[in-house]
N, C-alpha and C positions, 0 to 999 in steps of 0.2 A: 307905468306903462306909457303915459302921455308924453313925458319927457323923452323916453326911449324912442317912441315912434317919431317924435319930432326930430330927434337927432338923426335917425335913420333916413328920414325924408330929406334932411339937409345934406347928409353924406351922399345921397343919390342925386343931388342937384335938382330936386323937385320943388323945394321951397327955400326961402332964405331965412336967416336967423331973425331978421326983423319981422318977417311974416309969422314965424313961430311964436315970437314974443307977443304979437298982437292976438293971435289965436288963443294963447294960454290966458291972456287977460280976459278975453271974452268967455272962455271956459269957466274962469273963476266967478264971473258975474252970473252966467246963465246955467252953469252946470252942463252935463252931457259929455259926449266924447270929443276928443281933440280932432279926430278926423272929420267929424260933422261940422266943427267950427271952421276948419280950413276950407271945406267945401262951401260953407255959407259965405265966407269972406271972398270966395272966388279965387283962392290961391292955388287950388288943385281941383280937377274934375273928379266926380264920384267914380267914374269908370277907371280913371288913372289910379286913384287910391286903391280900388279893389284889385286892379292888376298888380300894383306894388305889394299889397298884403299877401296876395296869392303866391307871388314869387318869393317874398321874404320868409314866409312861414311854411312854404311847401305844401299848401292845401289848394285844391281845385276851387275855381270861382264858378258860380252858376247864375243863370238869369231866372229868377223866381217866376217871372211872367210865363215861362215855358212850362211850368209845372202845375198840375191840378193835384193838390195834396189830399190824400185819403183822410176823411174825418177821424178814423180810428187812430191815425198817427198824430193828428193834432191833439187828441185827448191826452196823449202821453205827457205833454208839458202844459201846466196851467198858464192862463193868460198873464197872471201877475209875474211869473218867472220869465215868460217870453218878453214882456215889456222891460223888466228889470235888466236883463242881460242883452236885450235886442237880438233875440234868436227866434228861429221858427223851425220846428221839426219838419223834415222834408220826406223821409222814407225810412222804412224799417225792413231789414233783411236779416232773418234769423235773430241773433242776439245783438245785432249792431243797429244803432239808431243814427241816421245821418241828420245833422243839424246845421242849418245855414246861420252864420254868425257875422255880425258887423266887425267884431274884433276876435279873430281866431286865436289870438295869443292869450285870451282870458282863460287861464287854466282853472281858476276858481269856479267860473261858470260851468266849464266842462265837468269838473268833479261834482259840482252840485247837481247837475243833470244826471250824471251817472248814479249818484247816491239815491236820487228821487225815483228814477225810472227802473233801475236795476239793469240797464242796457250798457253795452260798450258804446261810446260816443265817437262818431267820426265827424270832424268839423269840415265844413266848406264855407267859403267866404262869399258874401253877397252885399250889394249896396244897402246902406242903412235905410234909405228911403223906400227901397223895394221890400225890405223886411217889415217896415212900419205899415206899408200898404197890405202886406200879407197878413199881419196881425189884425189889422182892421177888417180885412175880408173874412178871415176864418174864425175870429173870436168875436166879431161884431154881434152884440146882443147875447153873447154866450160867454161872457167873461168868467162865469163860474162853472163852465162846462166840465173842465177836467176835474175841478175840486169836487163837483157833485157826483162824479163817477165813483161808485163804491168799489168797483173792481174792473180791470181791463184784462185783455188776454194774458198779459204777463206782468202788469204793474198797476197799482192803485195810487192815486195822488193823495197824500196825507192832508188832513185838515189841521190847521193850527188852532189849538185851544177850544175847539168845539166839535161836537159830533151830532149836530142837529139833524143830519140826514138819517139817523138810525130809526128803523121802523118799529112799530109796535109788534109784540110777539102774540102768538095764539092765546086764546082765552085760558087754556089749561096751563100756560106758562106765566101767569100774571103775578106769581110770588117767587121770591128768591130768598133763601135763608141758609144759615150755616149752623148746623147742630141746634136749631131752634132758638139760639140766643143772639143771632145777628139780625139787626133791623131789616125788615123786608123792604123791597123796592117795588113800588107800583110802577109798571112799565109805562103807563100813560103819563106819569109825571117824570119819566126818566130824563128827557131833554132838559126840562126846567131844573132838575136837580144837578145835572152835570154842569150846565151853564152857571148856576149859582155857585157850585163848588169851585169852578175855575175862576170866576170873578173874585171870590173870596181869597183864593190862592194868590192871585195877582197882587192883591193889596198887601200881602205880607211876604212876597217872594224875596225882598231885599234883606230879610232878617236871617239870623243864624238858623241852621238846620233844626236844632232842638226846639227853637221857638216855633218854627214853621209846623213841625209835627204836632205841637200842642194846639196851635191856632186853627189848623185845618183838619183836625182829627175827624170831625163829623163829615165834612165834605169829602175827605179822602175815602172814608168808608163807602160813601155813596158812589164815588167815582170808580173805585175798584170793583164794587158790585156791578156797576153799569158796564164796565169793560168786559167782565166775565160773562154777564148775561147776554150782551150783544154778540160775543164770540160764539156762545152756544146757539143763539138764535140763527146766526149766519152759517152754522154748520162747520165752524173752524175746528181743526184738530189740535192746533197749538196756538198759544198766545206768547209773543216775544215782547218783553219790556226792556228796552236797551238804552242805557245812558251814554250820551256822547258829550262833547265839550260844551255845547250850548243848547242841547235839546234832549228830551226824553222821548224816544220813538216807540210807538206801539204798533206792532204788526200782527196780523192773523195769517195762519197757514190754512188756506181753503183749497180743497182738491189738490193738495200737494204743492201749491205755489204760495209763497209769502207775499202779502199785500200790505202796503203802508196804510194804516187806518187814521192815525192822528199823531200830532206832536204836542207834548206837554212841557210846561216850564221845567227846566233842569233843577230848579231849587226844591222841587217836591220829590226828587228821586228817592231820598231816604225815607220819606213819609210813605210813599207807595210801597217800597220794598218792605218796610216794617209792618205795614198793614197785611201784606200777603204772608209774611212770616208768622204773624200772630194767628192768622186763619189756619196756617198749616203746622202750627205749634213748633216752630223753629226758634233758634236763639237769635233775638233781634240785636243783641250786643255784638255778635260775631260777624264781622264784615270782611275778615281776611281769608276765610276758608270757604270752599263750596259747601252747600247744605242741600239735603233732599227731604221732601215731606209730601204729605197728601192733604187734600181738602175734600170734604163731602158736602155737596150743595143739594138743596131741595128746591125743586121747581114745581110750584103748585102742591097738590095733595099726593100725586102718584109718582112723579118722576124724580129720580135721584141721579146726580151726575158726580162722578169722581174726577178730581184733578190731581195730576202728579206734578209736584213743584220742584224746580231745581234752581238754585241761586249760584252764581259764579262771579267772583271778584274780577272786574275788568279795569281798563285804564282809567275810566272816568266814574267808576262806581260799580255796583253789583247788577249784572244782567239777570233777569228772571225769566224763565221759560215755564209755562204751564201746559202740560199735555192734557187735553180734555178727553176723558173716557166716558162716553155717553152710551150706555148699554142699549138704549132705545134705537141708536143708529147702527148697532152692530149687526151686520148681515151674516147669519150663520146657515143660510140655506145654500148648500153647495151648487144647486142648479142655477142660482142667480149670481154667482161670483164672476162668471166669464169663461168657464170651461166650455170647450167644444165637446160634442157628444162622445167621440172616441176617447178624448182626454179624460173626461169624467168617468167613463167606464174603466179605464186603466187605473185611475186613482182609487175608485171605489173597490175594485178587486184587490188592490194592494192593502188598503186599510182594513179590509175584512178578513185578511189572512190571520191565522192564530199567532204567528210569530214572524220576526224579521224587522228590518229597519226601513222607515220611510223618511226621507230627508227633504225639507223645503228650503230653498236657497234664494238669495236676492239681497239687495242692499237694505239699509235701514229705511223704514217707511214704505216698503214695497208690498205690504199686506200679508206677510208670512204668518203673523200671529192670528189674523182673521181666518186664514185657510186652515191652520191647525185647530183653532177653536171650532170651526164648522165640522171638521173631521171628528173631533172629540164629542161634539154635540150629537152627531150621527151615531157614534158608538156607545153613547152614554145610556146604558140599560141597567135595570135593577140587579141583574146577575153578573155584572162586570165591575171589577175594581180598577178604577182609573186614578193614577197618581201623576201629578205634574210638579216639576221644579222650574220656577220662573223668576226672572229678574228684570222688571218687577212683575207682580201679578196684576195684569191690566183689568181683567174682568173676572168676577167670581161666578161659578156655576154650581147649582144644586146637584149633588150626586158625584162631584169630582173633587178629589182630595188635592188641594193646591198648596204648595209650599213656596214661601218667599225666600229666595236665596239671600243670605247675609254674610258676605265674605269677611266682613270685619270681625265676626265672632267665630269664623271657621265653618259656617254653613255654606259650603260651596256646591256647585252642581255635582261634583264628584262625590262629596260626602252625602249629599241628599240621595243620590242614585244608590249608593251602598245601603243606605237605610231603607230605601224603597224595596230592595230585593228581600228584605226581612219582613215586609209588610204584605206579603202574598198578593202582588199586583198581577193584573192581566194585561193592562196597557200602561205604558210609561211615556210621559211627554217631558223632554228635556228642552228648556227654553232655548239654549244655544250650546253647541259644542265648540268650546274655545281652546281646548288643550288636549294633549295626548291622554292624560288620565281620564278625563270625562269621556273621550271617544272610545277608549279601551273598555271601560265599564259598560257603556251603552251598547257596544257591539257584542260583548259577552252576554248581556241581558237579552239581546235579540236572538242569540244562538241557543239560549236556554229556555225557550218557550214563552217569550214575552214579545208583544208588539211594541216597538219603540218608535216614537215620532220625535223629530228634532229639527233644528235649523242650523244653517251655516251661511257665512257671508262669501258667496262666490258669484262670478258673473253669469254663468250658465250651468246647466245640469251636468254635462260631461266633465267640466273642470272640478266638480265636487269630488270625484273619485281621486283626481290628482292631489287635491287638498288633503284628503284623508291619508293618502300614502305619504305625503310630505310631513304629516304630523307624526309619522312613525308606525302607523298601523300596517300590519303585514297584508300583502295583496290577497292571500287566500282567505283572511278574515273578512276583508271588504267584499270580495266576490260571493262569499257564502252567507253574509248577513244582510247586505243592502238589497232591497227588492224593488225600490222605485225612488227616483230623484225627480223633484219638481222645482223648476226655476220660475220666478214670476216677477212682473213689474206692474205698476198701476198707471193706466192711461186715462186722461180726462175724457168724458163722454161729451159729444156735441149736444148743445142745448136744442131741444126739440122745437122750442118756440121761435128760434131765429135761424133754423137750419137752411142753408142755401147750397146749391151745387157749385163745385169748384172744378175747373178744368185744368188738366195738365197735358203737356205733349206726350205722345206715345213713348218716345225714347226715354223720357224721365220715368214713366211708370215701369218700363222694362228694366231700367237700372235699379229701381227700388226692389225688384224681385217678383213682380207680377208676370204671369205667362202671356204669350202672344194672344192666346184665346181669351184670357181675362181682360186684357187691355181693350179688346174690341167691344166688350159689353159693360165694363165697369163704370159706375158713377161715383165720383168722390164728392164729399160734402165738407162744409165748415160752418161754424156759427158766426154770424156777422155781429152779434152782440145785441142784447135787449135788456130791459129791466129785470126780467125773470132770472137772468144769469149774471146780473150786475155788469152787463156789457163785456163780459169775458169771452162769450161764445161757447163756454163749456159749463156743464152742470152735472156734478156727480162723477164717479170714476168706475172703471171696469178693469178687471185683472187680465193681463196677457200671460198665458201659461206655456211652459215648455216641459212636457211630461215625458220622462225617460224610464220606462220599465227596464230593469236589469235582466235581460234575457240571456239564454245560454251563450250566444255568440259574444255578447259583451262581457260575460264572466270570463270567457277564455282570453279575451283581449286584456282584461284586468290582470289575470294571472301572468300574462306575457309581459306586463309592464308597458302597455301601449300608452301613447301620449293622449292628452285631452282632445287634440285635433283628430286623431285616429278614432277615438271613441265617438266623437261627434259625427264623423262621416258614416260610421257603422250604424249609429242610432238613427240617423236620417234615412239610411237605406232600409232600416227595419220599420220605418213609419213615423218617427218622431217629428213633430212640427216644431221648428225653432221659435224663439220669442218674436223675431222679425216676421216670420210667416203667420204667427198667431195675430200679430198686429195688423198685417195686411188683410187677413180675413175679417177683422173688425172694421177695417176701412171699407171692404166690399159690402159688409152688412150695413154700412151707414152709421155705425156706432161711434166711431172716432175719426179724427182727421189724419191725413198723411203727416202733417207737421208734428202732431202729437206722437205718432209712432216713431218718427225720426228722433224725437226728443228722448224717448225712453228705451230705445233698442239700438243695438249695434248691427252693422251689416254682417250678414252671415258669411 
């Protein structure tokens, strides 16, 4: 870059070749950027250099002294990274982070910032001296500010080789074991164990993988236990362990958003993966094919947590994802899921009918399984035979006959359904309708005296009808079997400890879908970030529901082959609240923020 910049400046008649040569010699002695050396030698002014860079690379130039940068934006980039690349985050709008740079051509810096923050990066150019002043101003005395943030609204800065900020867990979670034969981890000693493990790992990281696995076996056990224990303690739903070219990244999914937690030495990637495979009883020698397994952990004397493990060969090694299935966190009280009163009444009426089909739709991770389990829990009575076919069985319930689908041996959803019909069922739950065969058997079961609950992947409730018709199901079968369709999304709840009012222009609120009457009285809120929510502004999640009972008018439209849009208009006229409307009602109630509703719902 230095030689290229120098040549460009020469071509623009801003410096001479002799001046460039002298600046390059100074750069070799002192280090730093060529531009700053040219300014130091007095061959070009800083303003002239910024103007040149702005025109050359097509990025705007800014005067940082005109900006008062929000501390929440500063937290997105650690002080070390800001100094290393001579950058300062200026503003964030949606998924775009604007960053002032002394060298806007440094694509490596931009990619690194993108990777760390999870944002799209928009570069602007500013004088190096003003960036240094801004770094001094905003990071002064807070050099560890961003690194000590365990979570922000959309990103967490990872720690390199240490996780010393992890807190102690509750007294009843002070033990961690695997099938009674895994060494327990005393959480009070957790930081010390992890630091010792990492120190030991670093001393052998230059050796071959097989040697590393042998030498760090005990520390690796403690490190993996610590990663899992901390994930459970923080309420994570998934743990991602991802190998890249020079680092092994660990991320937690908390309230639906992935946060970087720490970076580990790449040399221990096979040791970490092998340890997890041993815990989940997978083949540690097979690194070319994906594998799936399960781990059962014990926390203290009473609490058990299941983990679903998936390994996948990637470019730089095997990526491991662990889904945490903590039954103690499972909310199966339907009144606390997020239903509005009329929606809950429609849903309860549907699931209490003796036969028919109830469909729950939404993308992966939208809470469909929780809604179905809450319905089954409500219906689970001694006089009822409930059978489920699931892939996988996430939680087990006493009194419900649950079947794990295993397609590799022929136990598919369709074959399980056929067997169910010979098992005298009252209620059947099919984990997912994926094909015509499963859909056909489920609908026939619904028409022959069984209540059938299932899920589909569609964007909203009305488009579910179109999906079934596209699978090849006859319209008359759909209209006579489906009694209710429910679409849902999960939105993060505003943290009650740092909740503050947020003001929007009336026109903005009207465009979002609020009525003129609502706009006059509404108060919107957001979380500004606090230790209780790990500075994210959010804590916990609530479901947004779109409940569409299939009434007579909708049945006629289905028989006529109406489009999803026509079905939607008719359903809204009959009283259905859309996902966006459900979200706006949660905003009115102060439960979630407008930003979050826009993130998870489409415009009606």
